[in-house]
C-alpha positions in Angstrom: 0.0 0.0 0.0 2.9 2.4 0.9 4.4 1.8 -2.6 1.1 2.6 -4.3 0.7 5.8 -2.3 4.2 6.9 -3.1 3.6 6.2 -6.8 0.4 8.2 -6.8 2.1 11.1 -5.1 4.9 11.0 -7.6 2.5 10.9 -10.5 0.6 13.9 -9.1 3.9 15.8 -8.7 5.0 15.0 -12.3 1.6 16.1 -13.7 1.9 19.3 -11.6 5.3 20.0 -12.9 4.1 19.5 -16.5 1.3 21.9 -16.0 3.6 24.4 -14.3 6.0 24.1 -17.3 3.2 24.7 -19.8 2.1 27.8 -17.9 5.7 29.1 -17.9 6.0 28.4 -21.6 2.8 30.3 -22.3 3.5 33.1 -19.8 7.2 33.8 -19.6 8.4 34.6 -16.1 9.9 37.9 -15.4 13.7 37.9 -15.1 14.9 38.7 -11.6 16.8 41.8 -11.1 20.5 41.6 -10.0 21.1 45.3 -9.5 23.5 45.8 -6.6 23.8 42.0 -6.1 27.3 41.0 -5.3 28.3 38.4 -7.8 31.5 36.3 -7.5 32.7 34.5 -10.6 35.7 32.2 -10.7 37.9 31.9 -13.8 37.4 35.4 -15.3 40.8 36.3 -16.8 40.6 34.6 -20.3 39.5 36.8 -23.2 38.0 33.7 -24.8 36.5 32.1 -21.7 33.0 32.1 -20.3 33.9 33.8 -17.0 34.6 37.2 -18.6 31.4 37.0 -20.7 29.3 36.2 -17.6 30.9 39.2 -15.9 30.0 41.6 -18.7 26.5 40.3 -19.0 25.9 40.8 -15.2 27.6 44.2 -15.4 25.1 45.4 -18.0 22.4 44.4 -15.5 23.9 46.5 -12.6 25.5 43.8 -10.5 28.7 44.3 -8.5 31.3 41.9 -9.7 33.9 40.1 -7.7 36.3 38.3 -10.1 38.7 35.5 -9.1 41.5 34.1 -11.2 45.1 33.1 -11.0 46.0 35.3 -14.0 46.3 38.7 -12.4 46.9 40.7 -15.6 44.0 39.0 -17.5 41.7 39.5 -14.5 42.5 43.2 -14.4 41.6 43.5 -18.1 38.2 42.0 -17.3 37.8 44.5 -14.5 38.5 47.4 -16.9 35.9 46.1 -19.3 33.3 45.7 -16.6 33.9 49.2 -15.2 33.5 50.6 -18.8 29.9 49.4 -18.6 29.4 51.4 -15.4 29.5 48.5 -13.0 31.6 48.1 -9.9 34.3 45.4 -10.1 36.9 44.0 -7.8 39.7 41.6 -8.9 41.3 39.1 -6.6 44.1 36.7 -7.5 43.0 33.4 -6.1 43.8 29.8 -6.9 40.5 28.0 -6.3 42.2 24.6 -6.2 43.9 25.7 -2.9 41.5 25.5 0.1 43.2 28.0 2.3 43.6 30.5 -0.6 39.8 30.3 -1.2 38.9 30.8 2.5 41.4 33.7 3.0 40.3 35.5 -0.2 36.7 35.0 0.7 37.3 36.7 4.0 38.9 39.6 2.2 35.9 39.9 -0.1 33.5 40.0 2.9 35.6 42.8 4.5 36.2 44.9 1.3 33.1 44.3 -0.8 30.3 42.6 1.2 28.4 39.4 1.3 28.3 37.5 -1.9 24.8 36.7 -3.1 25.4 35.1 -6.5 28.2 32.6 -6.8 29.2 31.3 -10.3 31.7 28.5 -10.1 33.1 28.7 -13.6 36.9 28.0 -13.3 38.1 24.9 -15.0 41.1 23.2 -16.5 41.5 20.3 -18.9 44.5 18.1 -19.8 43.1 16.7 -23.0 45.2 13.6 -22.8 44.5 9.9 -22.2 44.9 9.1 -18.5 48.1 7.1 -18.9 49.7 10.2 -20.4 48.7 12.4 -17.5 51.0 12.8 -14.6 49.5 12.4 -11.1 50.0 16.1 -10.5 47.9 17.0 -13.6 45.1 14.6 -12.5 45.1 16.1 -9.0 45.0 19.6 -10.4 42.0 18.8 -12.6 40.0 17.4 -9.7 41.0 20.2 -7.3 40.1 23.0 -9.8 37.0 21.5 -11.4 35.5 19.8 -8.3 37.1 20.5 -5.0 37.0 24.2 -5.6 33.2 24.0 -5.5 33.3 22.6 -2.0 35.5 25.5 -0.7 33.6 28.3 -2.4 30.2 27.0 -1.3 31.4 26.5 2.3 32.7 30.0 2.2 29.6 31.8 1.0 26.6 29.6 1.5 26.2 30.1 5.2 25.4 33.8 4.8 23.1 33.1 1.9 21.2 30.6 4.1 21.1 33.1 7.0 19.6 35.8 4.7 17.5 33.2 2.8 18.7 34.9 -0.4 21.3 33.9 -2.9 22.1 31.9 -6.0 24.7 29.2 -6.7 25.5 28.5 -10.3 27.6 25.5 -11.3 29.2 25.6 -14.8 29.6 21.9 -15.5 29.2 21.1 -19.2 27.9 18.1 -21.2 30.9 16.1 -20.2 29.6 16.2 -16.7 26.6 14.1 -18.0 28.2 12.0 -20.7 31.8 10.7 -20.8 34.0 10.6 -23.8 37.5 9.1 -24.6 40.8 10.7 -23.8 39.3 13.1 -21.2 39.0 10.8 -18.2 40.2 13.3 -15.6 38.0 16.1 -17.0 34.9 13.9 -17.2 35.5 12.5 -13.7 35.8 16.1 -12.3 32.7 17.3 -14.0 30.6 14.3 -13.1 31.7 15.0 -9.5 30.7 18.7 -9.8 27.3 17.7 -11.1 26.8 15.2 -8.3 27.8 17.8 -5.7 25.5 20.4 -7.2 22.5 18.0 -7.3 23.1 16.9 -3.7 23.4 20.5 -2.6 20.1 21.4 -4.3 18.4 18.5 -2.5 19.9 19.6 0.8 18.5 23.2 0.4 15.1 21.9 -0.5 15.1 19.5 2.4 15.9 22.3 4.8 13.1 24.4 3.1 15.6 27.2 2.2 13.6 28.5 -0.7 15.4 31.8 -1.1 18.7 30.3 -2.2 18.4 29.1 -5.8 20.7 26.7 -7.6 21.4 26.4 -11.4 23.4 23.7 -13.1 24.7 24.8 -16.6 25.6 22.0 -19.0 26.6 23.4 -22.4 28.0 21.2 -25.2 31.6 21.9 -26.1 32.2 25.6 -26.2 34.7 27.2 -28.6 37.0 28.7 -25.9 40.2 26.9 -27.0 39.9 24.3 -24.2 38.5 21.6 -26.4 40.5 22.1 -29.6 40.6 18.8 -31.5 37.7 17.3 -29.5 35.0 16.4 -32.0 31.9 14.2 -32.4 30.9 12.0 -35.3 31.4 13.8 -38.6 27.7 13.1 -39.6 26.5 15.1 -36.6 29.0 17.9 -36.7 26.5 20.3 -38.3 23.9 19.4 -35.7 26.2 19.7 -32.7 29.0 22.0 -33.7 31.0 23.7 -30.9 29.1 26.6 -29.3 30.0 30.2 -29.7 30.9 31.6 -26.2 28.7 34.6 -26.5 25.6 32.6 -27.5 26.3 30.1 -24.8 26.5 32.8 -22.1 23.5 34.7 -23.2 21.4 31.5 -23.2 22.8 30.6 -19.8 22.1 34.0 -18.3 18.5 33.9 -19.4 18.0 30.6 -17.6 19.9 31.8 -14.5 17.8 35.0 -14.2 14.7 32.8 -14.4 16.0 30.6 -11.6 16.0 27.6 -14.0 17.4 24.5 -12.1 19.3 23.1 -15.1 20.3 24.6 -18.4 21.4 22.4 -21.3 22.8 24.1 -24.4 21.7 23.4 -27.1 18.2 22.2 -26.4 18.8 18.8 -27.9 20.9 18.0 -24.8 17.8 17.9 -22.7 16.6 15.0 -24.8 19.9 13.2 -24.2 19.7 13.8 -20.4 16.1 12.6 -20.2 16.9 9.5 -22.3 19.9 8.7 -20.2 17.9 8.8 -17.0 15.2 6.6 -18.5 17.9 4.1 -19.6 19.3 3.9 -16.1 15.9 2.6 -14.9 16.1 -0.9 -13.4 14.3 -2.2 -16.5 17.3 -1.2 -18.7 20.2 -2.3 -16.5 22.1 -3.8 -19.4 22.9 -0.2 -20.5 22.1 -0.9 -24.2 20.2 2.3 -24.7 22.9 4.3 -23.0 25.5 2.8 -25.2 23.4 3.6 -28.3 23.1 7.2 -27.1 26.8 7.5 -26.5 27.5 6.1 -30.0 25.1 8.6 -31.5 26.3 11.8 -29.7 30.0 11.1 -28.9 
């Protein structure tokens, strides 16, 4: 009887979510305002990267930007561009793979700028080599930067968000946090871990009924930032899933973030892949046949 009740409740929730989605599709929600919000973005120095573009998008909306990167000169250039848009910006040299560096820099931000209300964990590295060609130091660096850094930044800024019941945590993971591919074992492992951490964190906030702190998982396909040069899918699908332009990727992601969207997959076809993957992981498909077919098709 208990199983039947759980099934009926789950069915009712699914139907409710479908109706809610239809309503949101017909009547688009109003984007939330971020004017005077203090937004911290990691990995903002690269001219080709997503971090700088996120900073510029938020600057146009009146947010105060706190920018972290190990590249001091590149980060300062981002600050100049943000200030040219009339927004406040503060640059900090911080290695997010180092726990104490994160905590110490976070304390400086609290003293010098204020309490962070939007956290975008964007910093990432990739070796781009088969695991047997990667040194232990490279593997550890990938995991620390792409995964462990999320632990430290969230621990540094989430408590105040919870206290205020106001905030937003954004995890930039990527499609390789959902589907693995060859020759990028360290990167895929780190992004899978980041996705798992983000989902667990979201569940924890919901369980504690902290509704004012939002979470968004961003999973774009390969973005043409220079990190994935030489990484391609099947030639037949290249036109359908060609590398994303950074500007288009960030604009789509920002739209979802400002609508408090829980997960953002870019392009939209990736939603189909995610849903299909979860369906294939059902106990009735434990042989993984459908997952293998999907991997063959997309990767």
